[in-house]
C-alpha positions as CSV (number, residue, x, y, z in Angstrom):
1,X,2.4,19.9,13.3
2,X,3.6,19.6,16.9
3,X,4.4,16.7,19.3
4,X,7.7,15.5,21.0
5,X,8.7,12.5,18.8
6,X,10.3,13.0,15.8
7,X,7.5,12.4,12.7
8,X,9.7,11.9,9.6
9,X,8.6,11.8,6.0
10,X,10.4,11.3,3.0
11,X,10.0,13.6,-0.3
12,X,10.5,12.6,-3.3
13,X,10.5,14.9,-6.8
14,X,11.3,14.7,-10.2
15,X,10.3,17.4,-12.3
16,X,9.8,18.0,-16.3
17,X,13.6,18.9,-16.5
18,X,14.1,15.5,-15.5
19,X,17.8,16.9,-14.1
20,X,17.6,14.1,-11.0
21,X,15.7,12.8,-8.4
22,X,15.2,15.3,-5.7
23,X,14.9,13.3,-1.8
24,X,14.2,15.3,0.8
25,X,13.9,14.0,5.0
26,X,11.4,16.0,6.9
27,X,10.7,16.1,10.4
28,X,7.2,17.6,11.0
29,X,7.3,16.9,14.7
30,X,7.3,20.5,15.4
31,X,5.0,23.9,14.0
32,X,7.8,24.3,11.6
33,X,8.8,21.6,9.3
34,X,12.5,20.8,9.6
35,X,14.4,19.5,6.9
36,X,17.0,17.3,8.2
37,X,18.9,16.0,5.3
38,X,19.1,16.0,1.4
39,X,20.1,14.1,-1.8
40,X,20.0,14.4,-5.2
41,X,20.3,11.4,-7.5
42,X,21.3,11.6,-10.5
43,X,19.1,9.4,-13.3
44,X,21.7,7.3,-15.7
45,X,22.2,8.7,-18.8
46,X,20.2,5.6,-20.5
47,X,16.9,5.6,-18.3
48,X,17.0,9.6,-18.7
49,X,17.0,9.3,-22.4
50,X,14.4,6.6,-22.5
51,X,12.1,8.7,-20.0
52,X,12.4,11.8,-22.4
53,X,11.7,9.6,-25.5
54,X,8.4,8.6,-23.5
55,X,7.0,11.7,-23.5
56,X,6.2,11.0,-27.2
57,X,5.8,7.6,-27.1
58,X,2.1,6.6,-28.2
59,X,-0.6,6.4,-25.8
60,X,-1.1,2.5,-27.0
61,X,2.8,1.6,-26.5
62,X,2.4,0.5,-22.9
63,X,5.8,-1.6,-22.3
64,X,8.1,0.6,-22.7
65,X,5.9,2.4,-19.9
66,X,5.5,-0.2,-17.7
67,X,8.9,-1.2,-17.8
68,X,10.3,2.5,-16.9
69,X,7.4,2.3,-14.1
70,X,9.3,-0.2,-12.4
71,X,12.8,1.3,-13.1
72,X,11.9,4.7,-11.7
73,X,10.5,3.1,-8.6
74,X,14.1,1.0,-8.3
75,X,15.8,4.5,-8.5
76,X,13.7,6.3,-6.2
77,X,14.7,3.5,-3.8
78,X,18.1,4.0,-3.9
79,X,17.9,7.8,-3.6
80,X,16.1,6.9,-0.4
81,X,18.4,4.8,1.0
82,X,21.3,7.1,0.2
83,X,19.4,9.6,2.0
84,X,18.9,7.6,5.1
85,X,22.4,6.9,5.3
86,X,23.6,10.3,5.0
87,X,21.1,11.2,7.5
88,X,21.7,8.3,9.7
89,X,17.9,6.8,9.8
90,X,16.8,3.8,9.1
91,X,14.0,2.6,7.0
92,X,11.7,1.9,10.1
93,X,12.4,5.5,11.7
94,X,10.5,7.0,8.7
95,X,6.3,7.5,8.6
96,X,6.1,7.6,5.0
97,X,7.2,8.8,1.4
98,X,5.6,11.1,-0.6
99,X,6.1,10.4,-3.8
100,X,5.7,12.7,-6.8
101,X,6.7,10.2,-9.4
102,X,8.2,11.5,-12.8
103,X,5.6,13.0,-15.2
104,X,5.2,11.6,-18.2
105,X,1.8,12.8,-19.1
106,X,-0.3,15.9,-18.0
107,X,-3.7,16.5,-19.7
108,X,-6.1,18.3,-17.7
109,X,-7.9,20.0,-20.4
110,X,-9.2,17.3,-22.2
111,X,-12.6,15.6,-22.5
112,X,-11.1,13.1,-20.0
113,X,-8.6,15.0,-18.0
114,X,-5.6,12.6,-16.4
115,X,-2.1,13.7,-15.1
116,X,0.7,10.4,-15.1
117,X,3.5,10.2,-13.3
118,X,5.4,7.0,-13.1
119,X,7.5,5.4,-10.1
120,X,5.8,2.4,-9.4
121,X,4.4,2.8,-5.6
122,X,3.9,-0.7,-4.9
123,X,7.4,-1.6,-5.9
124,X,8.6,1.1,-4.0
125,X,6.9,0.4,-0.7
126,X,8.7,-3.4,-1.1
127,X,11.9,-2.5,-2.0
128,X,12.2,0.4,1.1
129,X,9.6,-1.2,3.4
130,X,8.0,2.4,4.0
131,X,4.6,3.1,3.4
132,X,4.5,5.2,0.0
133,X,1.8,8.1,-0.6
134,X,1.3,8.7,-4.1
135,X,-1.0,9.7,-6.8
136,X,-1.0,13.3,-5.9
137,X,-2.9,14.8,-8.6
138,X,-6.0,12.7,-9.5
139,X,-8.3,13.7,-6.6
140,X,-7.9,17.1,-8.0
141,X,-8.5,16.6,-11.4
142,X,-11.5,14.6,-10.0
143,X,-13.0,17.4,-8.2
144,X,-12.8,19.5,-11.5
145,X,-9.1,21.1,-10.8
146,X,-6.1,21.1,-12.9
147,X,-4.1,18.5,-10.9
148,X,-1.2,21.5,-10.9
149,X,0.2,23.2,-9.6
150,X,0.4,21.7,-5.9
151,X,3.5,23.3,-4.2
152,X,1.3,26.1,-3.1
153,X,-0.7,25.1,-0.5
154,X,3.2,24.1,1.1
155,X,3.9,27.6,-0.1
156,X,1.2,28.8,2.3
157,X,2.1,26.8,5.3
158,X,5.6,27.7,5.0
159,X,6.0,31.2,3.8
160,X,3.3,33.5,3.9
161,X,3.5,36.4,6.0
162,X,1.2,38.5,8.2
163,X,2.7,41.8,7.0
164,X,4.3,41.3,3.3
165,X,3.1,40.2,0.1
166,X,5.0,37.7,-1.2
167,X,5.6,35.6,-4.4
168,X,6.9,32.6,-4.9
169,X,8.2,31.5,-7.8
170,X,9.1,27.9,-8.5
171,X,11.2,27.7,-11.9
172,X,11.7,24.1,-12.9
173,X,10.9,22.9,-16.4
174,X,7.8,24.9,-16.1
175,X,7.7,28.0,-14.1
176,X,4.8,28.6,-11.6
177,X,4.2,31.0,-9.2
178,X,2.3,31.1,-5.7
179,X,0.7,34.6,-4.8
180,X,0.8,34.9,-1.0
181,X,-1.3,37.9,0.1
182,X,-0.7,39.3,3.7
183,X,-4.4,39.7,4.1
184,X,-5.7,36.0,5.4
185,X,-8.9,36.6,4.1
186,X,-7.5,36.8,0.5
187,X,-6.9,33.8,-1.0
188,X,-3.8,32.3,-2.0
189,X,-3.3,31.9,-6.0
190,X,-1.3,30.8,-8.5
191,X,-0.6,29.1,-11.5
192,X,2.0,27.8,-14.2
193,X,2.9,31.0,-16.1
194,X,4.7,29.5,-18.6
195,X,8.3,27.9,-19.7
196,X,10.7,27.6,-17.2
197,X,14.3,26.0,-18.0
198,X,12.6,23.6,-20.7
199,X,12.9,25.5,-23.8
200,X,16.5,26.8,-22.8
201,X,17.4,23.4,-22.1
202,X,16.2,21.7,-25.2
203,X,17.5,24.3,-27.3
204,X,21.2,24.0,-26.1
205,X,21.0,20.3,-25.8
206,X,20.1,20.6,-29.4
207,X,22.7,22.9,-30.6
208,X,25.3,22.6,-28.3
209,X,24.9,19.1,-26.9
210,X,24.8,20.2,-23.5
211,X,21.9,19.4,-20.7
212,X,21.5,23.0,-19.6
213,X,22.9,26.7,-20.2
214,X,25.4,26.6,-17.2
215,X,25.2,30.1,-15.7
216,X,23.4,31.2,-18.7
217,X,26.4,31.8,-20.3
218,X,25.2,31.1,-23.7
219,X,22.1,33.5,-23.5
220,X,24.6,36.4,-21.7
221,X,26.3,36.0,-25.1
222,X,23.5,36.4,-27.3
223,X,21.1,39.5,-27.7
224,X,17.5,39.2,-28.0
225,X,15.4,38.9,-30.9
226,X,12.5,41.3,-30.0
227,X,10.5,40.2,-33.1
228,X,10.5,36.5,-32.0
229,X,10.1,37.3,-28.3
230,X,6.8,39.2,-28.9
231,X,5.6,36.4,-31.4
232,X,6.1,34.1,-28.4
233,X,4.4,36.3,-26.0
234,X,1.6,36.6,-28.3
235,X,0.6,32.7,-27.7
236,X,-2.8,32.1,-26.4
237,X,-1.6,30.5,-23.1
238,X,0.0,33.8,-21.7
239,X,-3.6,35.6,-22.6
240,X,-5.1,32.6,-20.7
241,X,-6.9,33.4,-17.4
242,X,-6.0,31.2,-14.4
243,X,-6.4,28.6,-13.0
244,X,-4.2,26.7,-15.8
245,X,-1.5,24.2,-15.9
246,X,1.0,23.5,-18.6
247,X,4.0,21.1,-19.7
248,X,6.3,20.1,-22.2
249,X,3.6,18.7,-24.5
250,X,2.5,22.3,-25.3
251,X,6.2,24.4,-24.7
252,X,8.9,22.5,-26.7
253,X,11.1,22.8,-29.7
254,X,8.1,22.2,-32.0
255,X,6.0,25.2,-30.4
256,X,9.2,27.3,-30.7
257,X,10.1,26.2,-34.6
258,X,7.0,27.8,-35.8
259,X,7.8,31.1,-34.4
260,X,11.2,31.4,-35.8
261,X,11.2,33.5,-39.0
262,X,14.4,34.0,-40.8
263,X,18.2,33.6,-39.9
264,X,18.8,34.0,-36.0
265,X,21.8,32.7,-33.9
266,X,21.8,29.8,-31.8
267,X,23.1,32.4,-29.1
268,X,20.2,34.9,-29.8
269,X,17.8,32.5,-29.7
270,X,19.3,31.2,-26.4
271,X,18.8,34.9,-25.1
272,X,15.4,35.3,-26.3
273,X,14.2,32.1,-24.7
274,X,15.8,33.4,-21.3
275,X,14.1,36.5,-21.7
276,X,10.4,34.8,-22.5
277,X,10.8,32.9,-19.2
278,X,11.8,36.0,-17.2
279,X,9.2,38.2,-18.8
280,X,6.3,35.6,-18.7
281,X,6.8,35.2,-14.8
282,X,7.0,39.2,-14.2
283,X,4.1,39.9,-16.6
284,X,1.8,37.4,-14.7
285,X,3.2,38.7,-11.1
286,X,2.2,42.4,-12.5
287,X,-1.1,41.3,-13.6
288,X,-2.1,39.0,-10.8
289,X,-0.3,40.3,-7.8
290,X,0.2,43.7,-8.6
291,X,0.5,44.6,-4.9
292,X,3.7,42.2,-4.5
293,X,6.3,43.2,-2.3
294,X,8.9,40.6,-2.2
295,X,9.6,37.8,-4.9
296,X,11.4,34.8,-3.8
297,X,12.7,32.1,-6.5
298,X,13.0,28.3,-5.9
299,X,13.7,25.3,-8.3
300,X,16.7,24.7,-10.9
301,X,16.2,28.1,-12.2
302,X,18.3,30.0,-9.5
303,X,21.3,28.4,-10.6
304,X,20.4,30.5,-14.1
305,X,22.5,33.5,-13.5
306,X,21.8,35.5,-16.2
307,X,17.8,34.4,-16.1
308,X,18.2,35.7,-12.0
309,X,19.5,39.1,-13.2
310,X,16.9,39.4,-15.7
311,X,14.1,38.8,-13.4
312,X,15.6,41.4,-11.5
313,X,16.0,43.8,-14.3
314,X,12.4,43.6,-15.0
315,X,11.0,44.4,-11.5
316,X,11.2,47.0,-8.7
317,X,10.9,44.1,-6.1
318,X,13.5,42.9,-4.5
319,X,14.1,39.1,-6.0
320,X,15.9,36.4,-3.8
321,X,15.8,33.0,-3.5
322,X,14.1,31.1,-0.7
323,X,16.8,30.2,1.1
324,X,16.4,33.8,2.8
325,X,13.5,32.5,4.0
326,X,14.9,29.5,5.5
327,X,14.6,26.9,3.1
328,X,17.2,25.8,0.2
329,X,15.6,26.9,-3.3
330,X,16.7,23.2,-4.3
331,X,15.0,21.3,-2.0
332,X,11.5,23.1,-1.9
333,X,9.4,21.3,-4.1
334,X,10.6,17.4,-2.5
335,X,9.8,19.2,1.1
336,X,6.3,20.1,-0.2
337,X,5.7,16.4,-1.4
338,X,7.0,15.0,2.1
339,X,4.2,17.6,3.3
340,X,1.5,16.1,1.2
341,X,2.6,13.0,2.6
342,X,2.0,14.3,5.9
343,X,-1.3,15.9,5.3
344,X,-2.6,12.1,3.8
345,X,-1.5,10.5,7.0
346,X,-3.4,13.6,8.7
347,X,-6.4,13.1,6.8
348,X,-5.9,16.9,6.1
349,X,-6.6,18.5,2.6
350,X,-3.7,19.3,0.3
351,X,-4.9,21.4,-2.5
352,X,-5.8,24.8,-2.9
353,X,-9.1,25.4,-5.3
354,X,-8.1,28.9,-5.8
355,X,-4.9,27.6,-7.4
356,X,-6.2,24.4,-9.5
357,X,-9.6,25.3,-9.9
358,X,-11.1,22.6,-8.1
359,X,-14.7,22.5,-6.9
360,X,-13.6,22.0,-3.2
361,X,-10.7,21.1,-0.7
362,X,-9.9,17.3,-1.2
363,X,-7.1,15.0,0.5
364,X,-4.7,14.5,-2.4
365,X,-2.8,10.9,-2.9
366,X,-3.4,7.0,-2.3
367,X,-1.4,5.2,0.2
368,X,0.6,1.7,-0.3
369,X,1.1,0.3,3.1
370,X,4.2,-1.8,3.4
């Protein structure tokens, strides 16, 4: 990654929380990727509700998904145009858009595994006039991997340190960790360790009609139910050895309801869910990265002050956000998909078999040319 002329890519990411479309403009012309501009594009309420409902659409009801595929692409294009306007660039200056898309299904462990993201690449290319690299998960799944998490390869490229054992934790709807050993002879590993914001968001939405627990205020007002927390942590997923990945298909309110026994207040359950996220993250680090010296957090979970406090309370290692490493925590994932588009354009591999369980390193994505 070193040239005299700018090599500009846009990364698009919308996670399982569906709290917005993150767009990042990144220059890869120097050794270290440079984040030039960012934009967070709000989902229209009606489309956000339809997307959430689409998670439960039977697999054979394709009309709804097809319409959403196009609507999502239109919104992704809007996000790109606003990003470019803020940055003072034209579409012609952009080498490619790395489009993660919006996940509707992620099923890596069935007989015929797949991962489905919508946000039609052909439509996005037509609207923007820019090449689009998308469908990043399929090649890894075809190589026997989980197709997730994919960000650890970017974490390795940007955050690994020769003298410090680090763990990067992304807390989106689902939490995942990337273990970055200082010894370059050791493999980088990582996996989805459990729910991030998805259960907390769903619970407060159901009971207080809020999209999320701002600053963890509801959780901090409650008291964790130790018995409920213990039952939740006994779930088979937490005992499963990596590689592993999960999603809202597994960790949802139906899953939670099966463990609630007796009368527990709304605030106490919110507190319990906050501890579930924090505890599952730190337990995963303690078990699979006992030599960790520094923990850095990115993703929407960094804005939950109560969650950040509980994470620090559970470990002696310093817990900070990736801003201390030079990358704002809100934009790490979008940058990762700009990087994956860069990797594709240069025909470089983008997965880490030690993370996903794939049989080999592969080039990720498919390109739609403008």
